[in-house]
N, C-alpha and C positions, 0 to 999 in steps of 0.2 A: 622643072623649074621650081625652086624653093619659094615658099610663100613668106614674104618678109613683112613686118609691121613696124616701119620706121616712125609712123605717126602717133604711136602710143605714148602717153605721158610717163614720166619716170620720177623717182624720188631717191633720196639717200637714206639708208637704214640708220636709225637712231642708235643702234647698238654697235654694229660692226663698221659702218661708214660706207658700205658697198652700195652702188646704185642698183635699183631694181625697177622693172617696168610694171605697168598696169596689168592685172589679170582679171578675167571674167568674173571670178568668184569675189573680187573686191569691188565690183561694180557699184553696189549700193552704198558702201561706206569707204570709198577711196580717200575721202578727206580725213578720215580718222586712221587710216593705216600708217604706221610709223616704222614697222620692222619688216624685214625681207622674208623672215621665216618664223615658224613657232619656236625654234631653237633660240634665235636672237631675242624673241619676246620673253621667253623663259629666263634666259641669262640676265636680261636687263631687270626683271622682277627680283631675281635672287640677289643681285647687287644692290637694289634699292632696299631689300629687307636687311641685308648685311650692314648697310650704311646707317639704318635706323637703330640697329642694336649696338653699334659701336659706342663706347663711352666718349663723351665730349671732352 
């Protein structure tokens, strides 16, 4: 029998928009987690940097 965890909280990734569930490694700072992966976090930072460098 598979172990299922339907009671875990979930959020939507700020970069890609996909839903993701709570993980044990995020236990202490779940309120601050905004991205589903390091890749999404890195891409969002790259886009923020590019937006700052664009001329107005």
